[in-house]
N, C-alpha and C positions, 0 to 999 in steps of 0.2 A: 256672367256674375251670376251670382248662387240667388235662389229664392227669397225675395225679401221679406221679414216678418212682418207681425205687426207694429211693432212699434217703428221699423223701419219705413213702411208705407205712411204712418202717421205723419212724420217727420217731411215727406215728400209735399203729402198734401197740405203740411203748415207752408212750407217752400213755393210751391204753387199761389196759394191766398195771398204772401206776402208781395210776390212779383203781381199778382193781380190789382193789390191795392196801391200798385205804382214805387213799391222796396224792392231796389236791389240787392238779395242779400250776398253780395259779395262783391261790393263796392270798392273802385278802382282808385279813389282818392284815398290822401292822406289823411292818420287821425295823429294829430300832432300828441303824444305822451310828454306831461311833466311831471307828472309824480306816479309815485309807486305804493304800495301798500306799507314794505317792513318801515319806511322812511315816515311815512304817515302815523303810523304806530307807535313809531319811537320818538318822532319829535313834535306832535302836533299836540299846542299848547292852548286851552280856551280863553286865557287870559290872555294870552300873545291873540288871539283871534285870527292865526296865520291858517295858512293850507283853504285858503276863502276862494279860490279861482282854481278849482282843481284839471286837470284834465289826465282821465288813466282809461284803460282798454284792459281787458281781461277774459276769461273764461265764466260764464256761470254755472258755479259749485251747487247751488242751493236757489229756492225760488219757493217764496212763500205769499202768495196774492192773499190780501185780509181786505176786501171789501174795495174802498178807494185808494188803498195804500198796498205797497208789494214792497216784500226784505227779498233781499239776495244776498249772496255773497260772489264774491268773483275771484278767479286765483289770474295772479298776472306774474312779471319774472320774479318778483321778490317774496311773495305769499298770498294772503288773502284778508279782502276788507270786507265789512258789510257795505250794502247800498239800501237808502230808503227812498224809495220811487212813491211821491205823491199825486195823485191825478191831475188836482189842481196845479201842480206845480210845475210838473212836467208839460200841463198842455192849459197856461192860463186862458187862451181864449175859451169862446163856447163850444169850438170842436176839442171833444174829449175821444173822440174815433182811434186815437193813437195808443192810447194806454188802453180803453178797452177790448181794442181786438187784438193789437200787438202783444204788448204789455203781459194782458193777462191771458191771453189764447196763443200765442201766436212763437212766444220764445219757450226755450228750452234746456234745461241743464244740459251744459257741453259747448251751448252757442254763444258765438264772440261778439262781445259788445266792447263800443265807445261809451265813454260816460263825461259829464260835464256839472259840476255842481261846488257845494261847499262841504267842508267837514265840521262834524259839530257831536258831543257823545250823546245818547239814548239816554234816557231815564234810567235803566237797567245798567248803564257805565259804560257801555258799546261803543268806541270810537269807529262812526258812521258818514258815509259822504251821502250827502243831501244831495240829489238828482235833479239837475236843472234840464239837462238835453241828454238823451240815447239815440244811439243809432247802431242798426247790425250791420258786424263788420261780416261776418260769417256764419253761417246756420250751419249745425250739424245736424247729419242725418243720419249719423249710427250713436243710438244711447251711450253714457259713459256706464262702467260696471256701477252698479247698487254701492255706493260708498256709506258707512256707518257712522258715527259721529257719535261720543259720550264724553262730556265733560273737558270739550273743545280738542279730545283726541281722536286720530283718525284712525280706524282699525277694519280687517275683512273689507277690504276694499278691491283686491286687484292680487291674488297670493299664489296661484296657480305657475307655478315656474314656467313652465310649457308655454302658457299665452304672454306671461310677460317678458319672456327673451327676445319672441317673436312680435310681439306687438307695445313693443319700448316705447313708442309713442302714448300710448295709453297709460301704461305704467307710471311714465313719468307725469300723466296730468293727475293721475289718483294717488300716487304713492310720495308725496315730498323726501320721503328718504331718500328714494331712489336717486333725485336730483343731486341733493346732497354729497353723494359718494362719489359723482361727477364732478364735481364742483371741486372735491379733495382729488382726486385726480390729476385734474389740470396745475391744482396747486403742487401735486408731488413734480411735475415735469417742469415749473418755472422754479422750483427751488433747486434742482438739478443743473436747469441752465445757468441761472444767474450764482451757482460756485463754480462752472467752467468759464461763464464770460469773465468773474472776477478775476478768475487767474489767467485771462489773455487768452483761452482756447478758442478755435474757430469752429463754429458750427457749419456741417458741408451735407452734400446731398451727393449721392453714389448712386448705381444704376439698381433698378428693380426688375429689370431684364436682363439674365445674365447667362453668355455663352458658354460656361463653366460653373457648376454650384459649387462653390467654395466656403472654407470659412467655418464649415462645421459639420459635424456628424449627425448626418438626419437625410429622409429620403424627400427629391425636391419634386414641387411640380412643372410639367412640362408642356411647351405649349411649341409652335410653329411658325416663324415669321416668313407667312407668303412671300414677301419682294427678293430679301434675299435667299430666299427658301432653303432655313436653314433652321434646327430645331434652337430655343432659347427656352432656359428653367426663369421660375419665379425665386428669388433670392433667398437661399437659406439663411444667408449672414452676410454683413456687409465689410467682413473683416477685412480680406484682403486687398479692398480698394484703397479701406482709409489706410494702409500700410503704404500702399503705392503713394499715398500723399505724404507721410514721413520721408519715403524716399525723396521724394522732389523737394525737400526742404519745410515743409511745417512743422513746427516743434510741440504743436498739440491740436489735434482735429478731434470733435466726436460727433454723434449723430444719433438721432431719433430714427429709428428707420422700421417700416414695416416688412416684413419679415413670413414666409410661409414655407411651411412644412408638412409634408404630406405624411401626416400619422393620424393615432386616434383623439377622440373626444373624449376631456374625463373632468375632472373639477381642475385641474390645474394646466390643461392644454387645451387647446384650439387652435386648428390648422395657419391661421390668421394669426399674427400678434406683433406685440411693439416692443421692438429691443432698443438698448441705448450701447452703445461702445464708443469709448474715447482710445485714445494713443496721446503716448506724451514721450518725446523725446528725451534719453539721456537718463532715463528712471528705471527702477528694475519692479518684481512685484513686492518685495518689502514697500518698498517706498507707497506702491499702490495698494497694499492694504491698508497703509494709515491715511492713505488720500481718499480710502473708499469709511472710513469710519468717519471723517469728518464730513463727509459727501451725505451718510445717511441720518449723523446726527441734526443737522440743518434742516434735511426733512420733515425728520419727525417733529421739529420744534417749528419748521415755517406751516406744517399743513394741520397738527394738534397743540402746538403752544408745550408739548412738552417729549423730553427725551422717552416715559413711560408710553406705551401704547397696549390698547386692550386689544389679544388677538383671542376669541373666544373666551376661556375661561382665564387665562394666562396673559398676565403683564407682562411686553417684550420691553426692553431697556434699550434702547438704541445710545446711548452715552459710551462714549469713548472710557475704554480698552476693550476691545473684543476677544473672546478665548481663541487661541491658538494652536493645531494639532497636527498632525500631520497624519497623513490618508494609512500608513502604516500602524501607526500606534492607536488609532480610532478603531481600525479592526478587530486589534490586539485587544484593545481594552473593552468591547463590545461581544466578540465571540471567542476569546483566550487563544487562536492562533495567530500565530506569526508568521505572515503570508510573503515578507519583504524576501524570504532568498525561495522560495517556488517557482520553479517550470509549471508550464501548463498543465502536464497531469496531476503534478500536486496540487493545484489551484482545482483541477475539476475533482479531483477526490473530495478536497477539503471542501467544495459547493455540496456533492453528494452528502458528504458529513450531515452539514448545516440544512440540506433539506433545501437547497435553491437550485430550481430548474435552469441549465443553460443547454445554450445551443452547441452545436460543432463546430458554426461557423466565427465562434467568439474566440479571439486571442487572448493572451495573457492580460492584457489592457483590460479588455471586457470582461473576463471573469474577476477579475480584482473589484472592475466599478460593481459587478453584480453583488460582491459582497458587501461591500461598503453600501449600497444602496438599498439592499436588503434587511442587512443587521444594524447600521449603524446612522442614518441620515435620524431616523424618528426622535435618535437621542439627541440631535442639536436642537435646543430650543431656543435658548437665547442663541444672539449673533455669535456665530462659531467660524474662523476661517479654518478648511481645511485644508492641510500642503504640501507640497512633495509628492506627485504622482508619479508611477510608472510612465515611463516615456511613450511605450505601446499605446496607452490612452490619450497621448498629446503629440498629437504631429508637428504642430505649431510652435512649439515652446522650446525655447534653449535649453539646453542640458544643463542641470544641476552644476553648478560649480564646485561641489565636493562632496556628491552623493553618487557615487554611481549607479547606473540604471535610473535615476528620477530626472525630471525636469522640475524649472523654477512654475510652480502653478496653484494656484489658490482656489476653491470656489468660497461661496460663503452662506453657511448655511442658516436659515430663521426658520422656526418652529417647525422643523422637518423637513422644509423643503430648500432643495438650490435656488439661491436670489442673484447671486453673481459668481462669474469665472473668469479670471486676471492669469494673465501669461507675463515672464521675462519672456518677451519675441523672438521666436528664433530669428535672427538676419546672415546667417551660414548659408549663401545658397544652396552650399554641395551637401551639408550635410540636411536642407531642408529637400532638395530632390531627393534623397536616399530614404527621408522619410516618408514623402511621396510614394517613392517604389513601392515602399511596405504595405501603405493603404493600399496598391493595387492587387499586390496579395492575398491580403483579405480580402475584397470585391470576388478575388476569382474565387475564393472561397465560398462566398454568398454574403458576403455583409454588404448588405445593400445601403448601409449608411456609411460604407468607407468613402475618403476624399477623393475625386480624383485627381489628377497633375495636371496643377495651370502652370504653361511655359512661358506665357505672357509675366506674372506674378514671378516665378524664379527668374526671369530677365531682368525684370525692375531690384530683386537682392542684390544683382549681379552688379549694379552700378554704385551699392551700398546703402546700406539703412543702417542710421546710427542707432545703439543700444537703445530699447523701447518697450515703456510698459504698455500692456493694454489692457483694458477689460469692460467685459459685457454684463448687462444687467436684466434681468427681465422683467418690463416697466409694469405686465400684469400683475405678476406675482408681488411686486412689491407695493401697488397699490391695495392688492388684497390683504398685505399687512396692515398698513396705513390705515386703509378703512373696516377692518376688521370685516372682511368679507371671506367666507368659506369656500366660492365657488368663484372662477376664472369668468363665469358667464356675467357674473353681478358686475363686475367691473369693465366690461366690454359694452358698448350702446346697443351693439348689433353682434352679437354670438354666432356662430356657425350653427346653422338649424337643418335638420331632414327635410327633403321634401314637406310640405304643408299636407299635400295629397295623399301622403302616408301616415298622416298621424291621423285618431280618433279626434273628432271634436269635439271641444268642453262644450 
């Protein structure tokens, strides 16, 4: 433990004084809450004289002793409520020591208390709990950041992003809007789940530890299983396992999965992230585009009550239908180059002309992807489906039924970022093996994101997989849009951080 500061020492002294008075600062017995601040503030009616036997619990957020009375504000699960504590009401007997010693001198902002009493309205018009009983439930040994309030608005409470993300528990206490962001995140997942369940699709779970890191182009985290003496990987995607379930006879399966990719951290990337993948038999990518529109329109309405969602200074409209544009048409529109018939060398020359840096390990697919990423993504502000990708970019996707050299794939871009990725799934086991072998060739050229060959998945395909549409959605990025956040760290309770010792102390 680092050296204690003055305020921490003071609180530890108060802790000992409580114990010396016979008060357990961390009692074990239950405190049965029967009312919450938001419900009281909304529904208290002086004429009905309701809320007269209230039991609440919460954290002290302000404390103002005034002689024989004390005003506090406590924060519970739903908001804040004022308390009025009178010396004579709290201590009706001759012994007033609990008020004089504990309430006035040993309680601090941040402490958690339980209170019982009745609701009334003060002369200034504030709905308030008149406290008849008070119990210390948890003594806070670290002081909260200084919270400034003006006209009922809280500001300058705890704004340093480094500290906020590292100490999310403090962030949630002093910044009410943060909690609202995560409540909305839960509503996003609930909305998606409801849409899938209403269509009869089954929620499933697949392995996090995998012997082969398949299903996406990404660098994995690697570990070792001691008992089996074998390497294992944290999954980068759950695609290949979900398609095994389609082979097994399920017509629709989905999973919200924690995925892990050994990549950098920035405003849209975290090494641990939440993905949604859904697979539906006897469908194709055209059907999945329509279904994605329904799914996201539902999310916007369920979470924000409107299909119009404010993102930065832009209003994103999630109402159907969404714009649809092929990848080659998008590149032609934003660069003036038709890359549809270019070979690898021509693509490299085009990248050079456009000022795009590329690596020697990149094949045709990645070169096209770099051009699109650098020159086109940022223009896709309103929801836009980019369709029909080069076959080299999509080793798990069915060949296009009418366009040679392309596959039936789309990605959904909103506000300049990829939100979803979908295929008509490749179900030809011979074609799939050839695609995996092409990936092995790319890996030999130094592409550390190339997919490995998964023999068991190929064996599953050889038993027959029906035509299938598959979709993957980045839940974190979707939540950024729905909650109007510019950084992925704002929608993750505990984003990945550098070790604290390596950071300068605030």
